[in-house]
N, C-alpha and C positions, 0 to 999 in steps of 0.2 A: 676283760675280753680276749677271745683268743681264735684264731681261725681253724675251722674244722672243715673236713670233706665227709659227704656220704656216698659209699658206694653203692649204685645202683645195678646189682648183679643180676639182671632179669635173665640174661644169657650166658651167667657163670662169669668167670673171672681167670686170666692168665696173666702172667708177668708183663708179656710185651701190651697186652691191653690196657693195664694199668697205666705203664708209663706213657703209652701213647695218649691215653685220655688227659694225663697231667699236663703233657705237651700242649694239647689242645686247649687246656684250661689256662695257659701262659706260661709254663716253665720254660726257662732259657736253656735251649738245645747246647748252644755254645758252652755254657757252664756246665751242663752236664758231660757232655763230650771231653771237654778239657780235663775235669777231674778225674774221669774214667780214664783217660790217657796217663795219669800219673801211675796207675797201677801196673804191674808187670804182666801185663798180657799180649796176646799176639797183635799186630796191626789190624784194626777195624774202621769202619766208617758206619755212622747212624744214618739212615735215610727214612725220614718221614715224610709222608704225602698223604693227601685226603683220599679216601675212597667212599664209594656211594654204595651201602649195604640196605636193600631193600627200600631205597628212597631216604635214608638217613646218611647225610655226609659226617664221616669220621675220620680221625687221624689213624694211621697205620704206621707200622716200623717194619723196616727191612735192614739187617744188619749184613754188611759185605764184609767178608774175612779174607786175610790174606792167605792164610792156610789153616788147615784142620787143627782144633785144640785139643789135647790130651785131656782125659779125664782127671779130676784132682780128688784126694782125700778132702774129708771136711777140716782136719786140723790144718792143711795148708791153706784153704780158704780163709780159715779163722786166723791163721798168723799173717797172711796177706793184708786183711782188712786192719787187723790190730797195729800192723807196723807200717800202715800207709799214712798219709799226709791229709786224709779225708775230714771234713768238718765233724765234730764230736758226735753230733746225734746222728749223722748219717752212718758214723760207725757202729753206734748202739743199736740203731734200727737195723742195719743189715745184718749184723752178728745175731739179732734176735729171730730174723727170719730164717738165717741158714741153720740157727741152732735148732728152731721148731722141725724143719725138715730133715736134719741131721739126726735127731732122736726119734723121727718118725722110721726112717730107713733103718737105723740101728735096730729098733724094735722089731720089724719085718724079717732083717736078715740074722738076727740073734748075734750081735755083735758090738762092740764099744763105739761109741760116737765118733771116736779119734780116728777109728779105722774105716769108716763108711767111706766107700769110693761112690761118690756122687756120678750119676749117669746123665738123665735128661737134664737134673739140675746142675752137675757140674760141668756141663757144657758151656761154652764161653757166651753163648747168645743168654742163658739164663742167668749167669754171673753179672751181665752186664744189664738184664732186666731187672734184678734185684736191686744192685748197688746203685743203677740209674734210677730206679723208680725211689729209693731213697733219697738221692740227690734232688730229683724232682720234688718231693716233698719239701725238702730243706730250702730249694729256689723259692717256692711259692709260701714258705713260712707257715705250713700247716702243722698244729699242735695237737690235733685229734682227729682220729678216723672212725666213722661209723659205717654200717653195711647193712644192705637187706640181706634176708636168708638167701642160701646158697644153693642154687641148682647144680645138680653133677652130671645129668645125663643118664644115658643107657647103652645097653650093648656091651662090645668087647673092643679091646684096644691092644695094639703090639706094642710092647714094652722091651726093655734090655733083656728082660728074665724070661720073655716068652708071651702068650695069649694071656690077657687078664680081663675080667668083667669092669666095667666103669660102675663107681670110681675106681681108679688104679689104687692097689695097695697103700701107697705114701698118702695119697689124697685122701682115701678113707681114715687112716690113721691119723692125719692132721684133722680131719674135720671132726672127731669125737669131741661131742659136746657143743657143737656148733649147730644151730638151727639150720636145717635144710629146706628148700623148696621145690616142690614137686613140678617138673617140667619133663614130660615124656619126650625125649629126644634121643634117637639112635645115634650118639657121639658123645665124645668127651667135651664136658662144658667148662669143668674146673680142672685145673692141672696143679700138679704139688706145687709150683712157684706160686700160683695165685692163692691157693689154701694156705700157703706159707706167710703171706701177707696178711690174709685175714686172722689166722690165729695168733700171729706175732704183734701186729699193729692196731687191730681194730678194738675199740673200747666196749662197743655194744652193737648186737644184732637186733634189727627190727625193723619195723615199718619209716619212712621219712619221717622226721619230728618236725612239729609245726614251727618251722623256722623262715627266714627270709631268706630266698635264694639269691646268690649274688653272682656267680658264674657257673656255667655249666660245660664241661668236656666231654667228649665221645672218642672212645678208643675202640677200635674194632679188631676182631680176630683175623686169621688166615681163612677160615672155613665158609662157605656160603650156605645158607640155609633158606628156608620159606619164611623167616622171620629175621629182623636185623640183629646180627652176630655182634653187639656193641656193649661196652660197658660206659654206662653214663656216670660221670662225677661231679657231684654238686657241691658247690663250695659256699659256705656261709659263716656267720660269725656266732659263737657262744658267748653268753653273757657269763662272767664269773659268778658261781655260786659258793663262793668260798665261805663257811660258816663263821660268823661272827663270835660264837663263843664255842669252846671247844672244853673236852675232859682231859683232866692231867691224872694221871695213875702213876702212883710211886710206891717202893718198897725199899728195905735196906737187905743188901745181903753181903755175907762175910764168908760163905763156904762154896763158891762156885769160881772155877778157873776162868782167866780170861778167854780162852779158846770158847768154852760154854756160853760165857756171856756174849761174845762175838757172835757165835750161831744164832743166839736168842734175839739179838738187834736185827739180823738178816731175815728172821722168819717174821718178826711181826711188822717190818717194813713192806716185806713181800704179801703180808696179809691186809693191807690198806692202813696202818698206822700213819698219822699225818708227822709224825715225828718219834724217834727214840733215841736216848743218850745215856751216858753213865757220868756221875758225879763221884769223885773220891772223897769220903766222909771219915770221921773217927766216932767209933760208937764207944759205948760205955767200957771201963776198963782199959780206955786206950787203944781198943782193936781197930786197926784200919779195915775199911770196908767200902762198898760202892752203893750208891743210890741209883736205882734204876727208875728211869722216868719214861714212860709213854705217853703220848698225846695224841687224842684220836676224837672223832665225830662222836657227838652224844649217842647216836644210835648205836655205835659199835663200841660203848665203853663194858658193857657186860661182858662182851666177848674177850675183849682184852684182859678185863680183871680175872675171868675164869682161865685165861691162857697162863696169866702169870702166875697163879697158883697150881697149874697143872704142870708147869714147863720149868719153873725155879724152885731153889729150896725154901723161898718165903713161905711163911705161914699166915699172912696176910697182907692186904694192900690198903693204901688210902686213896681215895678218889674225889676229885673236887672238880667245879666249872670254874672255869677263867674266860675273861673277854680276850679275843685275838683281832688284831688289825693287822693286814699285810698289803704290801703294793700288788696290784694287778701286774702280771708278768707275762711277757712275750718274747719271743726269740727271733733274731734277725741276723742272715748271713750278709755280711759284708765284703767285698773284694778288696783285697790290700795287697800291698807288694810282696807280701810272704804267701798270698793265696786266700781261699776262702776261710774266713773266721767267723765263727758262731758268736752272736753278741746276746746275752741276757738282759731284757729291758724292764725296768721297774716303772710303773704309771700309778699316777694318782690324778682323779677327775680328768681321765683322757690326756693328761700331759706325760711326757718322758720327763723323770727326775732322776734317773739312775741308768747307766748302761754300761756293762763290765764285759769283756771278752773272756770266752770260757778258757779255764785254764789248760786242758787237754790241748786245744788248738794251738794256744800259744807255745806249750811245751813243745809240740811236733815242729811248729816253726823255728823254735831256738834251735833243735836238733839238725833241720834239714839245712838252716842257714850256717850253723857252726858259731853264732853270736850268744852272748850269753841272756839267760831268761828275762833279767831285768831291762836289758837294751831293747829285746825284742817285745815287751810287755809295752815299755814306754812309747815305743815306735808304733805300735799297734793302737794302742789307747789314744793315742793322738789321732789317729786315721778315725779310729770310732766316734770321736766327737766332733771331727769333721763332717762326717757321714750322718751322725744322727745329732739333732738339735735337742739338747737338755735344758729344761726348762728352770728359771732360777728360782 
């Protein structure tokens, strides 16, 4: 079982709308603000309040700044996030959103991703929207995101580079391949930040699936229309559909470099393999070699068999079905004396039988505290077992 949200983007999506809807859903504002203030940002204050938009009560966000914030290069933002003490999944999700937007800006302006200067997205409020949104997702323990088709709006908008038609260039670039919804409104409904969340974090675009809705949050935008300018976020539980049988595909290779093999592993995992790994072996005439193994769902077996034949030096593959049983997995953030730590939980028959703190969070805590990794791990692990009841 895992927790999921469905983003009902009938009026589009922006970063502040998403963060506000998650707070309305129950995300802890104190946790979000405390984590954000560990970053090297100017002094700020998050002010959440309820607004009435065409008869619908929704949460809104206003950010107070001590002073104006300069624009940042993409490389500076990536560095800030990577070197932060944020929970591991918050880092990973935040980096994915910024990476999507940075690649769109780089494509539009004809420059490298590292040299992109963020304008609207690089401003402090958008940095807070993106990282704050990922913190809210973490606080709510959301594992999966789904969304409706995205309306962009019509007309023209003033951006840093002049007057452009809606959707703005970055938004249009990001939304390539994303199903759009027709909504004839003379305004920008979806921002680059909102589009970045959709492209980077949403697994599937389509109508609301047949689920049992558990909680609903409403986040509103700053504009007023003759319709509710609101993002509706619906929380529900997804049943685990992990296959009980999988396909194992393997071959032996003795004439590819480690770099080539490493690149191959990255590619098949990105393409949806359940797992991929190497095993050192000895072939005839005592030749040292490598056995390549890819594990996939049945439906994808043919694809990965062909992929191996096309992208390695092997002249053949072996493929066979095996049974697989794994624990259901969930993630939970606990607050320790070292800060927020992401914990991976293993469950069987709805009972927790394993709980393990994420390595990256423990590593960051050790670096921040100056203590040894083993000391910090043992102390955090003790707090994990105090917070989470593990069945015997």
